[in-house]
C-alpha positions as CSV (number, residue, x, y, z in Angstrom):
1,X,-173.8,-0.9,26.6
2,X,-174.1,-2.2,23.0
3,X,-170.9,-2.6,21.0
4,X,-170.0,-3.8,17.5
5,X,-166.5,-4.9,16.8
6,X,-165.5,-3.9,13.2
7,X,-162.0,-5.4,13.3
8,X,-159.2,-6.0,15.7
9,X,-158.6,-2.3,16.1
10,X,-162.0,-0.6,16.1
11,X,-165.3,-1.2,18.0
12,X,-168.3,1.2,17.6
13,X,-171.2,1.9,19.8
14,X,-174.2,4.2,20.3
15,X,-173.9,7.3,22.6
16,X,-172.2,6.6,25.9
17,X,-172.2,8.4,29.2
18,X,-169.4,9.2,31.7
19,X,-170.6,6.1,33.7
20,X,-169.6,3.9,30.7
21,X,-166.0,4.9,30.9
22,X,-164.9,2.3,33.5
23,X,-166.4,-0.5,31.5
24,X,-164.7,0.7,28.3
25,X,-161.3,0.9,30.1
26,X,-161.9,-2.6,31.7
27,X,-162.6,-4.0,28.2
28,X,-159.1,-3.1,27.1
29,X,-159.8,-0.1,24.9
30,X,-157.0,2.5,24.8
31,X,-158.7,5.3,22.9
32,X,-162.2,6.8,23.1
33,X,-163.3,8.5,19.9
34,X,-166.4,10.6,19.4
35,X,-167.8,11.0,15.9
36,X,-170.8,12.9,17.0
37,X,-171.1,16.7,17.1
38,X,-171.9,18.3,20.4
39,X,-175.4,19.6,20.9
40,X,-177.0,17.3,18.3
41,X,-179.9,16.5,20.7
42,X,-181.0,17.5,24.1
43,X,-179.5,15.6,27.0
44,X,-176.5,14.4,25.0
45,X,-173.4,14.4,27.1
46,X,-170.8,16.9,25.8
47,X,-167.6,15.7,24.4
48,X,-165.7,17.6,27.1
49,X,-167.5,15.6,29.8
50,X,-166.7,12.3,28.2
51,X,-163.1,13.3,27.3
52,X,-162.4,14.4,30.9
53,X,-163.7,11.1,32.3
54,X,-161.8,9.1,29.7
55,X,-158.5,10.9,30.3
56,X,-158.9,10.6,34.1
57,X,-159.2,6.8,33.5
58,X,-156.0,6.8,31.5
59,X,-157.6,6.6,28.1
60,X,-156.5,8.7,25.1
61,X,-159.3,10.7,23.4
62,X,-160.1,11.8,19.9
63,X,-163.0,14.1,18.7
64,X,-163.7,13.7,15.0
65,X,-167.4,14.8,14.7
66,X,-169.2,14.1,11.4
67,X,-172.7,14.4,10.1
68,X,-172.3,14.0,6.3
69,X,-170.3,12.0,3.8
70,X,-168.3,15.1,3.2
71,X,-167.5,15.2,6.9
72,X,-166.4,11.6,6.8
73,X,-164.0,12.3,3.9
74,X,-162.7,15.4,5.8
75,X,-161.8,13.4,8.9
76,X,-160.8,10.1,7.2
77,X,-157.1,10.7,7.4
78,X,-157.3,11.8,11.1
79,X,-159.3,8.6,11.8
80,X,-156.7,6.4,10.2
81,X,-153.9,8.2,12.1
82,X,-155.7,7.7,15.5
83,X,-156.2,4.0,14.8
84,X,-152.7,3.5,13.5
85,X,-151.1,5.3,16.5
86,X,-153.4,3.8,19.2
87,X,-151.5,1.5,21.6
88,X,-154.5,-0.8,21.6
89,X,-158.2,-1.0,20.5
90,X,-160.2,2.1,19.7
91,X,-163.7,2.6,21.0
92,X,-165.7,5.0,18.8
93,X,-169.2,6.2,19.4
94,X,-171.9,8.5,17.9
95,X,-175.7,8.6,18.2
96,X,-176.3,5.0,17.0
97,X,-172.8,3.8,16.0
98,X,-173.6,4.0,12.3
99,X,-171.6,7.1,11.6
100,X,-168.6,5.5,13.2
101,X,-169.0,2.5,11.0
102,X,-169.4,4.6,7.9
103,X,-166.2,6.5,8.8
104,X,-164.4,3.1,9.3
105,X,-165.6,1.8,6.0
106,X,-164.6,5.1,4.3
107,X,-161.1,4.7,5.7
108,X,-160.9,1.0,4.7
109,X,-161.9,1.7,1.1
110,X,-159.4,4.4,0.6
111,X,-156.5,2.7,2.3
């Protein structure tokens, strides 16, 4: 699984599967965040599948889907809140990780 640490609080990654949840938990993450809308492409695991596995593993979850800059601005405050309230590092994913990074940058610039 590819990951890119953006700071001490946020790491981003491409699409994950339920099978990745144990490794995410073992790496010390406390929140799994999805920034990808459900049904974006065939074969993509649904957020409910990922969230159920994450919660069963004891991880908090956050679904902040975005596709456009406007979406990023709309969920920016929620993103900040999730990161600020997380008891440890946040693992965010989307199709390639880029949207998550854009959301993180948007939150940083406006802080």
